[in-house]
C-alpha positions in Angstrom: -56.7 -20.9 -9.3 -57.4 -17.2 -9.6 -59.4 -15.9 -12.6 -60.2 -12.4 -13.8 -63.1 -10.9 -15.6 -62.8 -7.8 -17.8 -65.5 -5.1 -18.2 -65.2 -1.7 -19.8 -61.4 -1.5 -19.4 -61.5 -2.8 -15.8 -60.6 -6.2 -14.2 -61.9 -7.9 -11.1 -60.4 -11.0 -9.6 -62.4 -13.7 -8.0 -61.8 -17.3 -6.8 -63.8 -20.4 -7.6 -67.3 -18.9 -7.3 -68.3 -16.1 -9.7 -71.1 -13.7 -8.7 -73.5 -13.4 -11.6 -73.8 -9.6 -11.7 -74.0 -7.5 -14.9 -70.9 -5.6 -15.7 -68.2 -6.8 -13.2 -68.2 -7.8 -9.6 -65.7 -8.6 -7.0 -64.8 -11.8 -5.2 -67.1 -13.7 -2.8 -63.9 -14.8 -0.9 -62.3 -12.9 1.9 -59.7 -10.2 1.0 -56.7 -8.8 2.8 -56.1 -5.1 2.7 -52.6 -3.6 3.2 -52.5 0.2 4.0 -49.0 1.6 3.5 -48.0 5.1 4.5 -44.7 5.7 2.8 -42.5 8.7 1.8 -39.7 9.1 -0.7 -37.1 10.2 1.8 -37.4 7.0 3.8 -34.7 4.5 3.0 -37.1 1.6 3.5 -39.6 2.9 1.0 -38.0 1.2 -2.0 -37.9 -2.1 -0.1 -41.6 -1.9 0.8 -42.8 -0.8 -2.7 -41.0 -3.8 -4.2 -42.4 -6.2 -1.5 -45.9 -5.0 -2.1 -45.6 -5.7 -5.8 -44.3 -9.2 -5.1 -47.2 -9.8 -2.7 -49.7 -8.7 -5.4 -48.2 -11.1 -7.9 -47.9 -14.1 -5.5 -50.9 -13.9 -3.1 -54.6 -14.3 -3.8 -57.1 -11.5 -3.0 -54.8 -8.8 -1.7 -55.6 -5.1 -2.0 -52.9 -2.4 -1.7 -53.7 1.2 -0.5 -50.5 3.1 -1.0 -51.1 6.4 0.7 -48.1 8.6 0.3 -47.4 11.1 3.1 -46.5 14.7 2.6 -43.7 16.7 4.3 -43.3 20.4 3.3 -39.5 20.4 4.0 -38.9 17.4 1.8 -39.4 18.4 -1.9 -38.7 14.9 -3.1 -41.5 13.5 -1.0 -44.2 15.4 -2.8 -44.7 13.0 -5.7 -48.2 11.5 -5.3 -48.2 12.7 -1.7 -51.3 14.0 0.2 -51.8 15.5 3.7 -54.8 13.2 4.2 -52.4 10.3 4.2 -50.5 12.0 7.1 -53.7 12.3 9.0 -54.5 8.6 8.6 -51.0 7.6 9.5 -51.3 9.7 12.7 -54.6 8.1 13.6 -53.2 4.6 13.2 -50.1 5.5 15.2 -52.2 6.7 18.2 -54.4 3.6 17.9 -51.5 1.1 18.0 -49.4 3.1 20.5 -52.2 2.6 23.0 -51.0 -1.0 23.3 -47.4 -0.6 22.0 -45.6 2.5 22.9 -42.8 1.7 20.5 -45.1 1.3 17.5 -43.6 3.0 14.4 -44.8 0.8 11.5 -46.1 2.5 8.3 -48.0 -0.7 7.3 -51.4 -1.8 8.6 -53.3 -4.9 7.6 -57.2 -4.9 7.6 -57.1 -2.0 10.1 -56.1 -4.5 12.8 -52.5 -5.7 12.4 -49.3 -3.7 12.1 -46.6 -5.1 9.8 -42.8 -4.9 9.9 -41.5 -3.3 6.7 -38.8 -6.0 6.1 -41.2 -8.9 6.7 -44.8 -8.1 5.7 -46.1 -11.6 5.2 -46.7 -12.6 8.9 -49.3 -9.7 9.2 -50.8 -10.7 5.8 -51.2 -14.2 7.0 -52.9 -13.0 10.1 -55.1 -10.8 8.0 -56.2 -13.8 5.9 -57.9 -15.2 8.9 -60.2 -12.1 9.2 -63.6 -12.3 7.7 -63.8 -9.4 5.3 -67.1 -9.2 3.4 -67.1 -8.3 -0.4 -68.4 -5.0 -1.6 -69.9 -5.3 -5.1 -68.7 -2.5 -7.5 -69.6 -1.6 -11.0 -68.3 1.3 -13.1 -70.4 2.9 -15.9 -70.5 6.4 -17.5 -68.2 7.9 -14.9 -70.4 6.5 -12.1 -69.7 3.9 -9.5 -72.4 1.6 -8.3 -71.8 0.2 -4.8 -73.6 -2.6 -2.9 -72.6 -3.3 0.7 -74.1 -6.4 2.3 -75.7 -6.7 5.7 -73.2 -8.1 8.1 -72.5 -8.6 11.8 -70.6 -5.9 13.7 -69.9 -5.3 17.4 -70.4 -1.5 16.8 -73.2 -1.7 14.3 -72.0 1.2 12.2 -69.1 2.5 10.1 -67.9 4.9 7.5 -67.6 4.1 3.7 -64.4 5.5 2.1 -63.6 5.7 -1.6 -60.0 5.6 -2.8 -58.8 6.2 -6.4 -55.3 5.2 -7.4 -53.0 5.7 -10.4 -51.3 2.9 -12.2 -48.1 1.6 -10.8 -45.2 3.5 -12.4 -41.5 4.3 -12.2 -38.8 2.0 -11.0 -37.2 1.6 -14.4 -34.3 -0.8 -13.9 -31.6 -2.3 -16.0 -29.2 -5.2 -15.5 -25.6 -4.4 -16.2 -23.4 -7.4 -17.0 -19.6 -7.5 -17.0 -18.3 -7.7 -20.6 -16.3 -10.8 -19.9 -19.3 -12.8 -18.6 -21.6 -15.0 -20.7 -25.0 -15.5 -19.1 -25.9 -19.1 -18.7 -29.5 -20.4 -18.5 -29.1 -20.9 -14.8 -27.9 -17.3 -14.4 -30.9 -16.1 -16.4 -33.2 -18.1 -14.2 -31.7 -16.5 -11.1 -32.1 -13.0 -12.7 -35.8 -13.8 -13.5 -36.3 -14.8 -9.8 -34.7 -11.5 -8.7 -31.8 -13.3 -7.1 -28.2 -12.1 -7.0 -25.9 -13.2 -9.8 -22.1 -12.6 -9.7 -20.9 -9.8 -12.0 -24.5 -8.6 -12.7 -25.6 -5.3 -11.2 -29.2 -4.1 -11.0 -29.6 -0.3 -11.1 -32.9 1.5 -10.6 -33.3 4.7 -12.7 -36.1 6.3 -10.8 -38.4 5.7 -7.8 -41.1 3.0 -8.0 -44.7 3.7 -6.9 -47.0 0.7 -6.5 -50.6 1.9 -7.1 -50.2 5.4 -5.6 -53.4 6.8 -4.1 -54.7 9.9 -6.0 -57.7 10.8 -3.8 -59.7 9.7 -0.7 -63.3 10.6 0.2 -65.9 9.6 2.7 -68.9 8.8 0.6 -71.4 7.4 3.2 -72.3 6.0 6.6 -73.2 2.4 7.2 -75.8 1.4 9.9 -75.6 -2.4 9.8 -78.0 -3.0 6.9 -77.5 -3.6 3.2 -76.7 -0.4 1.3 -76.9 0.3 -2.5 -75.6 3.6 -3.7 -74.1 5.3 -6.7 -71.4 8.0 -6.6 -70.0 10.2 -9.4 -66.4 9.8 -10.4 -66.3 13.2 -12.3 -64.2 15.0 -9.7 -61.7 12.2 -9.4 -61.5 11.9 -13.2 -60.8 15.7 -13.5 -57.9 15.4 -11.0 -56.4 12.6 -13.1 -56.9 14.6 -16.4 -55.9 12.5 -19.4 -55.2 9.5 -17.2 -58.8 9.2 -16.0 -59.5 6.0 -17.9 -56.5 4.4 -16.1 -57.7 5.0 -12.6 -58.6 2.1 -10.3 -61.0 2.3 -7.3 -61.3 0.8 -3.8 -64.3 1.1 -1.5 -63.6 0.3 2.2 -66.1 0.0 5.1 -64.3 0.8 8.4 -66.1 -0.3 11.5 -67.0 2.6 13.9 -65.6 5.5 11.7 -63.0 6.5 9.2 -60.3 4.6 11.1 -61.0 1.1 12.4 -61.1 -2.6 11.6 -62.1 -3.2 8.0 -65.5 -5.0 7.7 -65.8 -5.0 3.9 -63.9 -4.0 0.8 -64.3 -4.0 -3.0 -61.9 -3.0 -5.8 -61.9 -2.5 -9.6 -58.6 -2.5 -11.3 -58.0 -0.6 -14.6 -56.8 -2.5 -17.6 -53.5 -0.6 -17.7 -52.7 -1.4 -14.0 -53.8 -5.1 -14.5 -51.4 -5.5 -17.4 -48.6 -3.6 -15.6 -48.6 -5.4 -12.3 -50.6 -8.6 -12.0 -50.0 -11.0 -14.8 -46.2 -10.8 -15.0 -43.6 -8.4 -13.9 -42.0 -6.2 -16.6 -38.8 -7.8 -17.8 -35.7 -5.7 -17.1 -33.5 -4.5 -19.9 -30.1 -6.2 -19.9 -27.1 -4.2 -20.9 -23.5 -5.3 -21.2 -20.9 -3.0 -19.9 -18.3 -1.8 -22.4 -14.9 -3.4 -22.1 -12.4 -1.0 -20.5 -10.1 0.8 -22.9 -6.4 -0.1 -22.4 
């Protein structure tokens, strides 16, 4: 069973064994990291965003890095988009095309596995077999304390990256029911399970963004030994303005450089994001269509 600990407006999930660290700490169990490089103009984007939310709600110890790519000619793609996401997507594309010339996936698991956008779980299951070490994080006074353990590595070095992301938002949806239809308990159960129901239409009012990345920065280099460091969050907080208290943070250790297999990861989730995404999905508003006028 998964449990959660709250500290200063943040949550951290951990399974079975709790690390006794002041403030909050992350899980001692292995974690799976999904990096998604999406854009608004892609027709598959909505499918992936919804799938990622479902994975967060159904799977233990999954971290989402939703890095939105930027295209100057596509005005609609600029929401939450960053050119550094394009660079990372290009790096991964070159890496995977070295062994698969037809690689086009915008999803990467643990820096090792590419995922098909319509069926992400096979790559997630593969990722669960990887040994990802925990990075212990603690937020206090706009500072982030980071402890990376000593671990084995074929390369013996890597880069430490800090991501900040906004709370999941958008995707407001309503269910429109035919005026001549009375919803039975079975129909309501199917609606709750996101299954199709005759004479019931789901309409999304705006795009949905699952934990969109706000910033990314290289904050250090790892040489194979344990590292303890503290970084300021002032610059990130300034970027978020009034939403600074709602930011969540991910620290990733990539083997060999800024792009590579993930060796270790840690995450702190803001209270707002925890309440929005993890415990339960937000119930959709149900509206009954007006009967047609004769």
